[in-house]
C-alpha positions as CSV (number, residue, x, y, z in Angstrom):
1,X,-16.5,-13.0,-21.4
2,X,-12.8,-12.3,-21.1
3,X,-11.5,-9.6,-23.4
4,X,-8.0,-9.4,-25.1
5,X,-6.6,-7.4,-22.2
6,X,-7.6,-10.2,-19.8
7,X,-10.4,-8.1,-18.1
8,X,-14.0,-9.2,-18.0
9,X,-16.3,-7.3,-20.2
10,X,-20.1,-6.8,-20.0
11,X,-20.8,-7.9,-23.6
12,X,-23.7,-10.4,-23.8
13,X,-23.3,-14.0,-24.9
14,X,-25.9,-16.3,-26.4
15,X,-26.8,-19.1,-24.1
16,X,-29.3,-21.8,-24.6
17,X,-30.2,-25.3,-23.3
18,X,-32.8,-27.6,-22.0
19,X,-34.0,-27.0,-18.4
20,X,-36.8,-29.0,-16.8
21,X,-37.9,-30.3,-20.2
22,X,-38.1,-26.9,-21.9
23,X,-35.7,-24.9,-24.0
24,X,-34.2,-21.8,-22.4
25,X,-32.3,-19.4,-24.6
26,X,-31.5,-15.8,-25.3
27,X,-28.8,-13.2,-24.6
28,X,-27.4,-13.3,-21.0
29,X,-25.0,-10.7,-19.9
30,X,-22.3,-11.3,-17.2
31,X,-21.4,-7.8,-16.0
32,X,-20.1,-6.0,-12.8
33,X,-22.8,-5.5,-10.3
34,X,-24.0,-2.0,-9.2
35,X,-25.8,-0.7,-6.2
36,X,-29.0,-0.8,-8.2
37,X,-28.6,-4.6,-8.5
38,X,-28.5,-5.4,-4.8
39,X,-32.2,-5.8,-4.2
40,X,-32.4,-8.2,-7.2
41,X,-29.3,-10.1,-5.9
42,X,-30.9,-10.5,-2.5
43,X,-34.2,-11.8,-4.2
44,X,-32.1,-14.3,-6.2
45,X,-30.4,-15.4,-3.0
46,X,-33.8,-15.9,-1.2
47,X,-35.1,-18.0,-4.1
48,X,-32.0,-20.3,-4.3
49,X,-30.2,-20.7,-1.0
50,X,-30.9,-21.4,2.7
51,X,-28.1,-19.0,3.7
52,X,-29.6,-15.5,3.5
53,X,-28.2,-12.1,4.4
54,X,-29.5,-8.7,5.4
55,X,-29.2,-5.9,2.9
56,X,-26.5,-4.2,4.9
57,X,-24.3,-7.2,4.2
58,X,-24.7,-6.7,0.4
59,X,-23.9,-3.0,0.9
60,X,-20.8,-3.9,2.9
61,X,-19.5,-6.0,0.0
62,X,-20.4,-3.4,-2.6
63,X,-18.8,-0.5,-0.8
64,X,-15.6,-2.5,0.1
65,X,-14.9,-4.7,-2.9
66,X,-17.1,-3.4,-5.9
67,X,-14.7,-5.0,-8.3
68,X,-15.6,-8.5,-7.1
69,X,-19.4,-8.5,-7.5
70,X,-20.9,-9.8,-10.7
71,X,-24.4,-10.5,-12.0
72,X,-26.0,-12.5,-14.8
73,X,-28.7,-10.4,-16.5
74,X,-31.1,-11.8,-19.2
75,X,-32.5,-10.0,-22.2
76,X,-35.4,-8.7,-20.1
77,X,-32.9,-7.0,-17.7
78,X,-33.7,-9.5,-15.0
79,X,-31.0,-10.6,-12.6
80,X,-30.8,-14.4,-12.9
81,X,-27.6,-15.0,-11.0
82,X,-24.9,-13.3,-9.0
83,X,-21.6,-13.8,-7.2
84,X,-20.9,-12.1,-3.9
85,X,-17.2,-12.0,-3.0
86,X,-14.6,-10.2,-0.8
87,X,-11.0,-10.0,0.2
88,X,-10.0,-11.6,3.5
89,X,-8.6,-8.9,5.8
90,X,-7.6,-10.9,8.9
91,X,-4.9,-13.0,7.1
92,X,-1.2,-12.8,6.5
93,X,-1.9,-14.0,2.9
94,X,-3.6,-11.9,0.3
95,X,-6.6,-14.0,-0.7
96,X,-10.2,-13.7,-1.8
97,X,-13.3,-15.5,-0.5
98,X,-16.6,-16.4,-2.3
99,X,-19.3,-15.4,0.1
100,X,-22.3,-16.5,-2.0
101,X,-23.0,-17.8,-5.5
102,X,-26.5,-18.4,-6.9
103,X,-28.3,-18.9,-10.3
104,X,-32.1,-19.1,-10.7
105,X,-33.3,-22.6,-11.3
106,X,-34.8,-21.5,-14.7
107,X,-31.3,-20.6,-15.9
108,X,-29.1,-23.4,-14.6
109,X,-27.1,-25.8,-16.7
110,X,-26.1,-22.9,-19.0
111,X,-22.6,-22.4,-17.5
112,X,-23.6,-19.1,-15.8
113,X,-22.2,-20.1,-12.3
114,X,-18.7,-20.9,-13.7
115,X,-18.7,-17.7,-15.7
116,X,-19.7,-15.6,-12.7
117,X,-17.0,-17.4,-10.6
118,X,-14.3,-16.9,-13.2
119,X,-15.1,-13.2,-13.5
120,X,-14.8,-12.6,-9.8
121,X,-11.6,-14.7,-9.5
122,X,-10.0,-12.8,-12.3
123,X,-10.8,-9.5,-10.6
124,X,-9.2,-10.8,-7.3
125,X,-6.0,-11.6,-9.2
126,X,-5.8,-8.5,-11.3
127,X,-7.0,-5.9,-8.9
128,X,-5.8,-7.2,-5.5
129,X,-3.0,-9.6,-6.4
130,X,-4.7,-12.5,-4.6
131,X,-2.6,-15.6,-3.9
132,X,-5.7,-17.9,-3.7
133,X,-9.5,-17.9,-3.3
134,X,-11.5,-19.9,-0.7
135,X,-15.1,-20.9,-0.3
136,X,-17.4,-23.1,1.8
137,X,-19.8,-25.6,0.4
138,X,-22.1,-28.1,2.2
139,X,-20.8,-31.6,2.1
140,X,-24.2,-32.8,0.8
141,X,-24.3,-30.3,-2.1
142,X,-22.8,-32.6,-4.8
143,X,-23.7,-30.3,-7.7
144,X,-21.9,-27.4,-6.2
145,X,-19.0,-29.6,-5.1
146,X,-18.6,-30.9,-8.7
147,X,-18.7,-27.4,-10.1
148,X,-15.9,-26.2,-7.8
149,X,-13.7,-29.3,-7.9
150,X,-14.0,-30.5,-11.5
151,X,-14.9,-27.4,-13.5
152,X,-13.1,-24.7,-11.5
153,X,-10.2,-26.6,-10.0
154,X,-10.8,-26.1,-6.3
155,X,-9.4,-28.6,-3.8
156,X,-10.5,-29.5,-0.3
157,X,-8.4,-27.7,2.3
158,X,-10.3,-28.8,5.4
159,X,-13.7,-29.9,6.7
160,X,-15.4,-27.5,9.2
161,X,-17.7,-29.3,11.5
162,X,-21.2,-27.9,12.0
163,X,-20.4,-24.8,9.9
164,X,-23.9,-24.0,8.9
165,X,-26.8,-22.9,11.0
166,X,-28.5,-26.4,10.7
167,X,-25.2,-27.9,12.0
168,X,-24.2,-29.4,8.6
169,X,-20.5,-29.7,7.9
170,X,-18.8,-27.7,5.2
171,X,-15.9,-28.3,2.9
172,X,-13.3,-25.5,3.1
173,X,-12.1,-25.4,-0.5
174,X,-9.3,-23.4,-2.1
175,X,-7.9,-22.6,-5.5
176,X,-4.4,-21.3,-5.9
177,X,-3.7,-18.4,-8.3
178,X,-0.5,-17.9,-10.2
179,X,0.9,-15.5,-7.6
180,X,0.3,-18.0,-4.9
181,X,1.9,-20.8,-6.9
182,X,5.0,-18.7,-7.5
183,X,5.2,-17.9,-3.8
184,X,4.9,-21.5,-2.9
185,X,7.7,-22.5,-5.4
186,X,10.0,-19.8,-4.0
187,X,9.4,-21.0,-0.4
188,X,10.0,-24.6,-1.5
189,X,13.4,-23.6,-3.1
190,X,14.3,-21.5,-0.1
191,X,13.6,-24.5,2.2
192,X,15.7,-26.8,-0.1
193,X,18.6,-24.4,0.1
194,X,18.4,-24.3,3.9
195,X,18.3,-28.1,4.0
196,X,21.4,-28.4,1.8
197,X,23.2,-25.9,4.0
198,X,22.3,-28.0,7.1
199,X,23.6,-31.2,5.4
200,X,26.9,-29.5,4.6
201,X,27.2,-28.4,8.2
202,X,26.6,-31.9,9.4
203,X,29.2,-33.2,6.9
204,X,31.7,-30.8,8.4
205,X,31.1,-31.8,12.0
206,X,33.5,-34.8,12.0
207,X,36.3,-32.6,10.6
208,X,35.5,-30.0,13.3
209,X,35.6,-32.7,16.0
210,X,39.1,-33.8,14.8
211,X,40.3,-30.3,14.8
212,X,39.0,-29.8,18.3
213,X,40.7,-33.0,19.5
214,X,44.0,-31.9,17.9
215,X,43.8,-28.5,19.5
216,X,43.1,-30.0,22.9
217,X,46.1,-32.4,22.6
218,X,48.4,-29.5,21.8
219,X,47.1,-27.6,24.8
220,X,47.8,-30.6,27.0
221,X,51.4,-30.8,25.6
222,X,51.8,-27.1,26.3
223,X,50.6,-27.6,29.9
224,X,53.1,-30.4,30.4
225,X,55.9,-28.2,29.1
226,X,54.9,-25.4,31.5
227,X,54.9,-27.9,34.4
228,X,58.5,-29.0,33.5
229,X,59.6,-25.4,33.3
230,X,58.1,-24.6,36.7
231,X,59.7,-27.7,38.3
232,X,63.3,-27.0,37.2
233,X,63.8,-24.0,39.4
234,X,62.5,-25.9,42.5
235,X,65.2,-28.6,41.9
236,X,67.9,-26.1,41.6
237,X,66.9,-24.4,44.9
238,X,67.0,-27.8,46.7
239,X,70.5,-28.6,45.4
240,X,71.7,-25.2,46.4
241,X,70.3,-25.7,49.9
242,X,72.0,-29.1,50.2
243,X,75.3,-27.6,49.1
244,X,75.0,-24.8,51.7
245,X,74.2,-27.4,54.4
246,X,77.3,-29.4,53.4
247,X,79.5,-26.2,53.7
248,X,78.2,-25.6,57.2
249,X,79.0,-29.2,58.2
250,X,82.6,-28.8,56.9
251,X,83.0,-25.5,58.8
252,X,81.9,-27.2,62.0
253,X,84.3,-30.0,61.6
254,X,87.2,-27.6,61.1
255,X,86.3,-25.8,64.3
256,X,86.2,-29.1,66.2
257,X,89.7,-30.0,65.1
258,X,91.1,-26.8,66.4
């Protein structure tokens, strides 16, 4: 129920299909949830899922992230499905999380779950600039896993052992949004640039080694020159001393003759 502006409207859509051998049809409205819907959302949760929450948990979501909660309402004003979602606060990345999704058995196979999910995910992107959305699903829940992976494009990020109260494992699934994909691409390009710079530095290392060797050889030559310069005066002094000694000998000889 996405409008021209990209936001999700509350205009009803005609849905019909066969469920449990009987035809289900009529106007079903996907709209933002209100505080008045919380009791009906909790009732829907109790009918559909083993993971149940106290009313204060629904209030917490409604007061913190009212933009992310949506309900499916039939023509009798009955809540037949909902999505409960939030933004993760203890993370360096801006991302949303689907807390709970449920549709009454009488209204399944009509595409309501995917519409509720898309409405909430669109709000995460548009309102909070989310980079991705995450959720947990039982490894044995093949219907939900198919919805998330094949219809909505989620991928398995990890497997969390004994995640649920009955010790069943859960798939940690994620779906990247456009903002997150752009960020990943920028990080990839940045890494490639750094790698290229490192390769250039490695290529210059042999040249630097040669320059260092040449500099060390020049220093050695300079040291030799200094040693030569230092030794010359010492030789002169020795010659002068010998000459002086020779003079003294001659003087003694002359005295002896006299």
